[in-house]
C-alpha positions in Angstrom: 30.8 -32.2 81.7 34.2 -32.3 80.1 34.7 -31.9 76.2 35.8 -35.2 75.7 32.8 -36.8 77.6 30.4 -35.0 75.1 32.4 -36.7 72.2 31.7 -40.0 73.6 28.0 -39.7 73.7 28.0 -39.4 69.8 29.2 -40.9 66.8 32.5 -39.1 65.6 33.0 -38.1 62.0 36.1 -39.7 60.6 36.9 -36.5 58.6 36.7 -33.5 61.1 36.8 -35.6 64.4 33.6 -33.9 65.4 30.7 -35.4 67.1 27.7 -35.8 64.8 25.8 -32.6 66.3 29.0 -30.4 65.2 29.8 -32.0 61.9 29.5 -29.8 58.8 31.5 -32.1 56.4 28.5 -33.0 54.3 28.0 -29.5 53.2 31.6 -28.3 52.9 32.5 -27.6 49.6 36.5 -27.6 49.3 37.9 -24.5 47.6 40.7 -25.0 45.2 43.7 -23.1 46.8 46.9 -22.7 44.7 48.8 -21.8 47.8 49.2 -25.0 49.5 48.4 -25.6 53.4 50.2 -27.4 55.8 48.8 -27.7 59.6 51.3 -29.2 62.1 49.2 -30.2 65.1 50.8 -30.5 68.5 49.8 -33.9 69.9 48.4 -32.7 73.2 46.1 -30.2 71.4 43.0 -31.0 73.4 40.4 -28.6 71.7 38.4 -31.4 70.2 34.9 -29.8 70.1 36.0 -26.2 69.1 39.1 -26.9 67.3 39.2 -26.0 63.5 42.3 -27.8 62.0 40.7 -30.6 60.4 37.7 -28.5 59.2 40.3 -26.0 57.6 41.9 -29.1 55.7 38.6 -30.4 54.7 37.6 -27.1 53.5 40.6 -26.8 51.1 41.6 -29.0 48.1 45.3 -28.6 48.7 45.8 -29.0 52.4 47.4 -31.5 54.7 47.5 -31.9 58.5 50.2 -33.8 60.3 50.1 -34.4 63.9 53.5 -34.7 66.0 56.5 -32.8 67.4 58.8 -32.7 64.7 60.0 -33.6 61.2 63.4 -33.4 59.6 62.3 -31.4 57.0 59.5 -29.8 55.3 59.7 -32.3 52.7 59.2 -35.1 55.2 56.1 -33.2 56.8 54.7 -32.8 53.4 55.6 -36.3 52.1 56.8 -34.7 49.0 59.8 -32.4 47.8 59.3 -28.9 49.0 62.0 -25.8 49.5 61.3 -24.1 52.8 62.3 -20.7 51.2 59.2 -21.0 48.9 57.2 -21.4 52.1 56.0 -19.2 55.0 55.1 -20.0 58.5 52.5 -18.4 60.4 54.2 -17.5 63.9 53.9 -14.2 65.7 56.2 -15.0 68.3 57.5 -11.8 70.4 56.1 -9.4 67.7 53.4 -7.0 69.0 50.2 -5.8 67.1 51.1 -2.2 67.8 54.2 -2.6 65.5 52.3 -4.1 62.6 51.3 -1.9 59.7 47.4 -1.1 59.8 46.9 -1.3 56.4 48.0 -4.9 56.1 46.7 -8.1 57.4 49.2 -10.5 56.4 52.7 -9.4 57.1 56.3 -10.7 56.5 58.7 -10.5 59.2 62.5 -10.9 59.5 64.4 -13.3 61.7 64.1 -10.7 64.8 60.2 -10.3 64.3 60.7 -6.9 62.4 58.6 -5.9 59.8 60.1 -6.3 56.2 60.4 -3.0 54.2 59.1 -4.3 50.8 56.0 -6.4 51.9 54.7 -7.1 48.2 58.0 -8.4 47.1 58.3 -10.6 50.2 55.0 -12.3 49.6 55.4 -12.9 46.0 55.8 -16.5 44.6 55.0 -18.4 47.9 54.0 -21.8 47.3 52.7 -22.6 50.7 51.9 -21.7 54.2 52.5 -23.7 57.3 50.2 -23.2 60.3 51.1 -24.4 64.0 47.8 -25.6 65.7 47.9 -25.7 69.5 48.1 -23.4 72.5 50.6 -20.7 72.5 53.0 -22.7 74.4 52.6 -25.7 72.3 53.0 -23.7 69.1 56.3 -22.2 70.7 57.4 -26.0 71.1 56.6 -27.0 67.3 58.8 -23.9 66.3 61.8 -24.9 68.4 61.6 -28.3 67.5 61.7 -27.8 63.9 64.6 -26.1 63.0 63.6 -26.1 59.1 61.2 -23.4 59.8 63.9 -21.0 59.9 64.5 -21.3 56.4 60.8 -20.4 55.4 59.5 -16.9 55.5 57.7 -15.8 58.7 54.4 -14.5 58.8 52.1 -12.5 61.3 48.4 -11.5 61.0 46.6 -8.3 61.9 43.1 -9.2 61.1 40.7 -6.3 60.8 37.9 -8.5 62.0 37.8 -10.4 65.4 37.5 -13.8 65.6 34.0 -15.6 65.2 34.8 -17.5 68.5 33.5 -14.3 70.4 32.7 -14.9 74.0 33.2 -19.0 73.3 36.8 -18.3 73.6 38.7 -15.4 74.8 42.3 -15.0 73.6 45.3 -12.9 75.3 45.8 -11.3 71.9 43.4 -9.3 69.9 44.8 -10.8 66.5 44.4 -14.4 67.6 42.3 -16.3 65.2 41.2 -20.1 65.0 43.2 -22.2 62.5 40.5 -21.8 59.9 40.4 -18.4 60.2 44.0 -17.7 60.0 44.1 -20.0 57.0 41.3 -18.2 55.4 42.9 -14.8 55.9 46.3 -15.7 54.8 45.4 -17.6 51.6 42.9 -15.3 50.5 45.4 -12.3 50.8 48.1 -14.4 48.8 46.1 -15.4 46.1 44.0 -12.0 46.1 40.8 -14.1 46.4 38.5 -12.9 49.0 35.9 -15.9 48.3 38.6 -18.3 50.1 38.0 -16.1 53.3 34.2 -15.8 53.0 34.1 -19.5 52.2 36.2 -21.0 55.1 34.5 -18.4 57.5 31.1 -19.5 56.4 31.9 -23.1 57.3 33.3 -22.2 60.7 30.2 -19.9 61.4 27.9 -23.1 60.6 30.0 -25.1 62.9 29.6 -22.5 65.7 25.9 -22.3 65.0 25.6 -26.2 65.6 27.4 -25.7 68.6 25.4 -23.2 70.1 22.4 -25.1 69.1 23.8 -28.3 70.9 24.7 -26.3 74.1 20.9 -25.1 74.1 19.9 -28.4 73.9 22.4 -30.0 76.5 24.4 -32.0 74.0 27.5 -30.1 74.3 29.6 -29.0 77.4 29.9 -25.1 78.0 33.0 -23.7 76.6 36.0 -22.4 78.8 36.0 -18.9 78.0 39.5 -18.4 78.7 42.6 -20.6 77.6 45.4 -20.0 80.1 47.8 -22.2 78.6 47.8 -19.8 75.4 48.7 -17.1 77.3 52.5 -16.0 77.2 54.1 -14.9 80.2 57.2 -12.7 81.2 58.8 -15.8 82.6 58.3 -17.9 79.4 58.2 -15.2 76.4 57.3 -16.4 73.0 60.9 -16.3 71.1 61.6 -14.2 68.3 62.9 -16.0 65.2 66.6 -17.0 65.6 
């Protein structure tokens, strides 16, 4: 049974776009975040059941989701004035985890994907974070279709904890996280508020518990363990920041 077939057999929540048996919106208490979150979702992102972009936005008071391929500016994407130099975009690109400092989980890279020397200074004063939601290939498309991202700072994550997805989804990179986990880690470190990470991971954990329960009852389809479309290849590498 395909994921979209399962969704048709249950009412869909207008907030998280999940079928009722996966929806956790009623118990989500939005966290008041000072550093804003903007999620740009590729329109062909198909992970309807286990995707977390809408849940991430639901779990934060200062967050927005935009679906599309390109926007002329950060201000247009946000619907308000914003200076991209005061924002950061989460995009690992061609950087490799082995070159990231082990003592940091949120790292600023330069235009060539190299770790900046003064991390504290580079992270200071950020007003928002942009996350690209989709497969590796889709994130690459969003990166190149929006030239204004080059004016923002570039972040990479080097999480100490593995994704809660576990065996439900295997990623080609150890540092790969769900959108909600990436938002939780980035914002909690930028604001120095570990409760942000705890709250969002808690919401995600509950959603996964409901999925496993629905799976056991036959209400949900079995997951696809490996998403090949997320794997970068030598023929089409994820590019460094130009």
